MARDRENSE-797858 format. One record per residue (C-alpha): residue in three letters; x, y, z. Coordinates in steps of 0.5 Angstrom, whole numbers, padded with zeros to 4 digits, always signed. Layout:
# MARDRENSE-797858
ALAXYZ;...
***
This chain:
# MARDRENSE-797858
MET+0002+0039-0057;SER+0009+0039-0053;ASN+0012+0033-0051;ASP+0010+0034-0044;ALA+0003+0035-0046;GLN+0003+0029-0050;SER+0006+0025-0044;GLN+0000+0028-0039;ALA-0005+0026-0044;GLY-0004+0019-0044;THR-0004+0019-0036;ALA-0010+0018-0031;GLU-0008+0026-0029;GLY-0009+0028-0037;GLN-0016+0024-0038;GLY-0020+0026-0033;PRO-0026+0023-0030;VAL-0030+0017-0033;GLU-0037+0020-0034;VAL-0044+0017-0032;SER-0051+0018-0033;ILE-0056+0020-0027;GLU-0059+0013-0028;VAL-0052+0009-0028;ALA-0050+0013-0022;ARG-0057+0011-0018;GLN-0055+0004-0020;LEU-0048+0004-0017;GLU-0051+0007-0011;GLU-0056+0002-0010;LYS-0050-0003-0011;ARG-0046+0000-0006;GLU-0051+0000-0001;GLU-0053-0008-0002;LEU-0046-0009-0001;PHE-0045-0005+0005;GLU-0051-0009+0008;GLU-0048-0016+0006;PHE-0041-0015+0008;GLU-0043-0010+0014;ILE-0039-0005+0012;ARG-0040+0002+0015;ASP-0040+0008+0010;ARG-0042+0013+0016;PHE-0038+0014+0022;PRO-0042+0015+0029;SER-0042+0022+0031;GLU-0038+0021+0037;VAL-0032+0018+0033;ARG-0033+0024+0028;SER-0033+0029+0034;GLU-0026+0026+0037;ALA-0023+0026+0031;ARG-0024+0033+0030;ALA-0022+0035+0037;ARG-0015+0031+0035;THR-0014+0036+0030;GLU-0014+0042+0034;GLY-0008+0046+0036;ILE-0003+0041+0032;GLN+0003+0046+0031;ALA+0003+0047+0039;GLU+0003+0040+0040;ILE+0008+0038+0035;GLU+0013+0043+0038;ASP+0011+0040+0045;GLU+0013+0033+0042;ILE+0020+0035+0039;ASP+0024+0035+0045;GLU+0022+0028+0046;ARG+0023+0026+0039;THR+0029+0025+0034;ASP+0028+0032+0030;LEU+0029+0030+0022;ARG+0026+0036+0019;ASP+0032+0038+0016;LEU+0033+0032+0013;THR+0031+0032+0005;THR+0024+0028+0005;TRP+0019+0027+0000;THR+0012+0023-0001;THR+0011+0019-0008;ASP+0003+0017-0009;PRO-0002+0016-0014;VAL-0005+0022-0017;ASP-0011+0021-0013;ALA-0008+0019-0006;GLN-0012+0022-0001;ASP-0007+0021+0005;PHE+0000+0020+0005;ASP+0002+0016+0010;ASP+0010+0014+0008;ALA+0015+0019+0006;LEU+0023+0017+0004;SER+0030+0020+0005;ILE+0036+0017+0003;GLU+0044+0018+0003;GLU+0050+0014+0001;GLY+0056+0012+0004;GLU+0062+0009+0002;GLU+0060+0002+0004;THR+0052+0003+0006;TYR+0046+0006+0004;THR+0042+0010+0009;LEU+0035+0009+0008;TRP+0029+0013+0012;VAL+0022+0010+0011;HIS+0018+0015+0015;ILE+0011+0013+0017;ALA+0005+0017+0020;ASP+0005+0017+0027;VAL-0002+0015+0027;THR-0002+0012+0034;HIS+0000+0018+0037;TYR-0008+0020+0036;VAL-0011+0014+0035;HIS-0010+0009+0041;PRO-0013+0003+0045;GLY-0019+0007+0049;SER-0021+0012+0044;GLU-0027+0012+0040;MET-0023+0012+0033;TRP-0019+0006+0035;ALA-0025+0002+0037;GLU-0028+0004+0030;ALA-0022+0002+0027;VAL-0022-0005+0030;GLU-0030-0005+0027;ARG-0028-0003+0020;GLY-0021-0007+0020;ASN-0018-0003+0014;THR-0020+0002+0009;VAL-0024-0001+0003;TYR-0023+0001-0004;LEU-0028+0000-0009;PRO-0027+0003-0016;GLY-0029+0011-0015;TYR-0031+0010-0008;THR-0027+0010-0001;ILE-0030+0007+0005;HIS-0024+0010+0010;MET-0022+0006+0016;LEU-0020+0013+0020;PRO-0024+0019+0019;PRO-0022+0023+0013;VAL-0022+0029+0018;LEU-0016+0026+0022;ALA-0013+0022+0017;GLU-0012+0027+0011;THR-0010+0032+0015;VAL-0005+0032+0022;CYS-0004+0024+0020;SER-0002+0026+0013;LEU+0005+0027+0011;VAL+0003+0033+0007;PRO+0009+0038+0004;GLU+0011+0044+0008;GLU+0008+0042+0014;ASP+0012+0039+0021;ARG+0009+0032+0022;LEU+0010+0027+0027;ALA+0012+0020+0025;HIS+0015+0013+0026;THR+0021+0013+0023;VAL+0025+0006+0021;GLU+0032+0008+0019;MET+0036+0003+0016;GLU+0043+0002+0014;ILE+0044-0003+0008;ASP+0050-0006+0006;LYS+0052-0004-0001;GLU+0054-0011-0003;THR+0049-0016+0000;LEU+0044-0011+0001;SER+0043-0014+0008;PHE+0042-0009+0014;GLU+0048-0007+0018;ASN+0043-0003+0023;VAL+0036-0002+0024;ASP+0033+0004+0028;ILE+0026+0005+0030;TYR+0024+0011+0033;LYS+0019+0017+0034;SER+0021+0023+0030;VAL+0018+0030+0027;VAL+0019+0030+0020;HIS+0018+0036+0014;SER+0016+0033+0007;ASP+0019+0038+0002;GLU+0015+0035-0004;ARG+0009+0031-0006;LEU+0010+0027-0012;THR+0006+0023-0016;TYR+0008+0017-0020;THR+0008+0020-0026;GLN+0012+0026-0023;CYS+0017+0022-0020;GLU+0019+0018-0027;ARG+0020+0025-0030;ARG+0025+0027-0024;LEU+0029+0021-0026;ASP+0029+0023-0033;ASP+0031+0030-0031;PRO+0038+0031-0028;GLU+0037+0038-0027;ALA+0030+0037-0023;PRO+0029+0038-0016;LEU+0030+0031-0012;HIS+0033+0028-0018;ASP+0039+0026-0015;GLU+0035+0023-0009;ASN+0030+0019-0013;ALA+0036+0016-0018;LEU+0039+0014-0011;VAL+0033+0011-0008;TYR+0032+0007-0015;GLU+0039+0005-0015;LEU+0038+0001-0009;ALA+0030-0001-0010;ASP+0032-0004-0017;GLN+0038-0008-0013;LEU+0033-0010-0008;HIS+0028-0012-0013;GLU+0033-0016-0017;GLN+0035-0020-0011;ARG+0028-0021-0009;LYS+0027-0025-0015;GLU+0033-0029-0015;ASP+0032-0031-0008;GLY+0025-0034-0010;SER+0020-0028-0009;LEU+0014-0028-0013;VAL+0013-0022-0018;LEU+0006-0022-0021;ASN+0007-0016-0024;PRO+0014-0016-0028;SER+0012-0009-0032;ARG+0012-0004-0026;ASP+0016+0003-0028;ARG+0021+0006-0023;ALA+0017+0010-0019;HIS+0013+0004-0017;THR+0019+0000-0016;ILE+0022+0005-0011;ILE+0016+0005-0007;GLU+0014-0003-0007;GLU+0022-0005-0005;CYS+0022+0001+0000;MET+0016-0001+0004;LEU+0018-0008+0004;LYS+0024-0007+0007;ALA+0022-0003+0012;ASN+0016-0008+0014;LYS+0021-0013+0014;ALA+0026-0009+0018;VAL+0020-0008+0024;THR+0018-0015+0024;HIS+0025-0018+0025;GLU+0026-0013+0030;LEU+0020-0015+0034;MET+0021-0023+0033;TRP+0029-0023+0034;ASN+0031-0017+0038;ARG+0025-0017+0042;GLY+0021-0023+0042;VAL+0015-0020+0042;GLU+0008-0022+0039;ALA+0006-0018+0034;MET+0001-0018+0028;TYR+0005-0022+0023;ARG+0003-0023+0016;VAL+0003-0031+0014;HIS+0002-0033+0007;PRO+0001-0041+0006;GLN+0004-0044+0000;PRO+0000-0048-0005;THR+0000-0056-0005;PRO+0005-0059-0010;ASP-0001-0062-0014;GLN-0004-0055-0014;TRP+0002-0052-0017;ASP+0003-0058-0022;ASP-0004-0056-0024;ALA-0002-0048-0025;LEU+0004-0049-0028;ARG+0001-0054-0033;GLU-0005-0049-0035;ILE+0001-0044-0036;ASN+0005-0048-0040;ASP-0001-0050-0045;LEU-0002-0042-0046;ASP-0001-0040-0053;GLY+0006-0036-0053;VAL+0008-0039-0046;ASN+0014-0044-0045;ILE+0016-0045-0038;SER+0024-0047-0038;GLY+0025-0054-0035;ALA+0030-0051-0031;ASN+0025-0047-0027;TRP+0020-0053-0026;ASP+0022-0055-0020;ASP+0022-0048-0017;PRO+0014-0046-0018;ARG+0015-0038-0016;LYS+0021-0038-0021;ALA+0018-0041-0026;VAL+0012-0036-0026;ASN+0017-0030-0026;ASP+0020-0033-0032;ALA+0013-0034-0036;LEU+0011-0027-0034;GLU+0018-0024-0036;ASN+0018-0028-0043;SER+0011-0028-0045;GLU+0007-0024-0049;LYS+0003-0018-0046;ARG-0004-0021-0047;ALA-0002-0028-0043;LEU+0000-0024-0037;ASN-0007-0024-0034;LYS-0008-0031-0036;ILE-0002-0033-0032;GLN-0004-0029-0026;ARG-0011-0032-0026;ALA-0008-0039-0026;VAL-0003-0037-0020;LEU-0008-0034-0016;LYS-0013-0039-0017;VAL-0009-0044-0013;MET-0005-0039-0008;PRO-0008-0039-0001;ARG-0010-0033+0002;ALA-0005-0029+0007;LYS-0008-0028+0014;TYR-0006-0024+0020;MET-0003-0029+0026;ASN+0001-0027+0033;ASP+0006-0032+0031;PRO+0010-0031+0024;PHE+0011-0039+0024;GLY+0011-0041+0016;GLY+0013-0034+0014;HIS+0010-0031+0007;TYR+0011-0036+0002;ALA+0009-0031-0004;LEU+0015-0026-0002;ASN+0019-0032+0000;PHE+0020-0028+0007;ASP+0021-0032+0013;ILE+0018-0027+0018;TYR+0014-0021+0015;GLY+0009-0016+0018;HIS+0005-0010+0016;PHE+0008-0003+0019;THR+0008+0002+0013;SER+0000+0004+0012;PRO-0003+0005+0019;ILE-0008+0010+0016;ARG-0011+0005+0012;ARG-0010-0002+0015;LEU-0011-0004+0022;SER-0005-0009+0022;ASP+0000-0003+0021;LEU-0004+0001+0027;ILE-0003-0005+0032;ASN+0004-0006+0030;HIS+0006+0001+0031;TRP+0003+0001+0038;ILE+0007-0006+0040;VAL+0013-0003+0037;HIS+0012+0004+0041;GLU+0009+0000+0048;ASN+0014-0006+0047;ASP+0007-0009+0049;VAL+0002-0013+0046;PRO-0006-0012+0046;GLU-0009-0017+0051;ASP-0014-0019+0045;LEU-0008-0020+0040;VAL-0011-0026+0037;GLU-0018-0024+0036;LEU-0015-0017+0033;CYS-0011-0022+0028;ASP-0018-0026+0026;ARG-0022-0019+0025;ALA-0017-0016+0021;SER-0016-0022+0016;GLU-0024-0023+0016;ARG-0025-0016+0014;GLN-0020-0016+0009;LYS-0023-0022+0006;ASP-0030-0018+0006;GLY-0027-0012+0003;GLU-0024-0015-0003;THR-0030-0019-0004;ALA-0034-0013-0004;GLU-0029-0010-0009;ARG-0029-0016-0014;LEU-0037-0016-0014;TYR-0037-0008-0015;LYS-0032-0009-0021;GLN-0036-0014-0024;PHE-0042-0010-0023;LEU-0039-0004-0026;GLU-0037-0008-0032;GLU-0045-0011-0033;VAL-0047-0003-0033;GLY-0042-0002-0039;LEU-0036+0001-0035;ASP-0029+0000-0034;PRO-0027-0002-0027;HIS-0019+0000-0029;ALA-0021+0007-0032;VAL-0026+0008-0026;ASN-0020+0006-0021;ASN-0015+0011-0024;ARG-0019+0017-0026;GLY-0025+0017-0022;ILE-0032+0018-0024;VAL-0037+0024-0025;THR-0045+0024-0026;VAL-0047+0028-0032;ASP-0054+0030-0034;GLU-0057+0029-0041;ASP-0053+0036-0043;GLY-0047+0033-0041;ALA-0046+0038-0035;VAL-0043+0035-0028;VAL-0049+0034-0023;ASN-0044+0031-0018;GLU-0037+0028-0017;GLU-0037+0022-0013;GLY-0031+0023-0009;LEU-0024+0022-0012;PRO-0022+0015-0014;PRO-0018+0011-0009;GLU-0011+0010-0007;ARG-0009+0003-0010;ILE-0006-0001-0005;ASP-0003-0007-0009;LEU+0004-0004-0008;ARG+0004-0003-0001;ASP+0001-0010+0001;GLU+0005-0016-0002;
***
């Protein structure tokens, strides 16, 4: 077996979908239906929403041509996407250049509000749904896939409408020298999976090697600075590809919400994360310190986030889940608010909000509209509450579905990464349950 083949065999791409019997497939379907009813999750789009979505996919190239004069034309800028192998839509892409004293980082986000806006059927349905719900092996979309996976998706070798966050970042301090947010037309050169990104980083002769190496150089510094500043990093073992995406999206989200708050002074859908009480932190740190092979240094005990980071980085792998559970048990739920007061405790950001995933999150969709219109929806407070509630319901449904998978002998992680197929007694595929969902942990700190 070649090295490449060996590498492939160890990845989700190489292992193939998880196989289940017809009986287990029926049980999974029944469990989903039960959860959809309990949490009012709509698995089917109304006909008027589907019709509107189909109509918005017609004549797209001509529409983009008409838009070019009104937008910044970035089609000649080297641009690419990086996503899980099973991602169904690509709502963010990167470009980067290096100057003597600064990096220029472009984060291009699908311009969903060009197609989905207040007054449209799709907007009303997005408010109803609140976000895309990702069950292992089964996705319930916020927007109709006929639109989200086509004209809104930054697919390679196609012109697409985007909302670009252009950031000039100081090499020494990693702070913003300049931020510009504008409507654009982009042309993605290639779609990479995380695995492909890792290979490009290792091969100096590969296309996009230089660009990925440069953006990783920046992302790695951003990551280390974040930890040094006290940001909680619950997954310390992320590879380079995941670090690139996570740090670039965090930086873009931060740039947008700082622009809204400090430069424009407008309300927006901010992400607010309260902190645990001192007693709750004491309980969590004692629980972590009592684990086998874990020892929190006395120097960090007064700074719980750094103490947890230290424990995660210096513990045996088998202790990681227990440390994470101890933290999540005391961590309050983040929520959406029209005022950033209180900031985002886990990230240690004074102001934070979401902008980089408008295909799958209501908050990002609304913030895109606010940025462009420089105005806020009249019902912004209600929309914040709605988005918070729907996210909570979606996460609860996902947790209960994962528990059920374990009850019927399936590994939720394997299903999440590889998808699932139904096979008959002879091992023949009966049907495919749809591609496994794009994981959302990286783009949703």
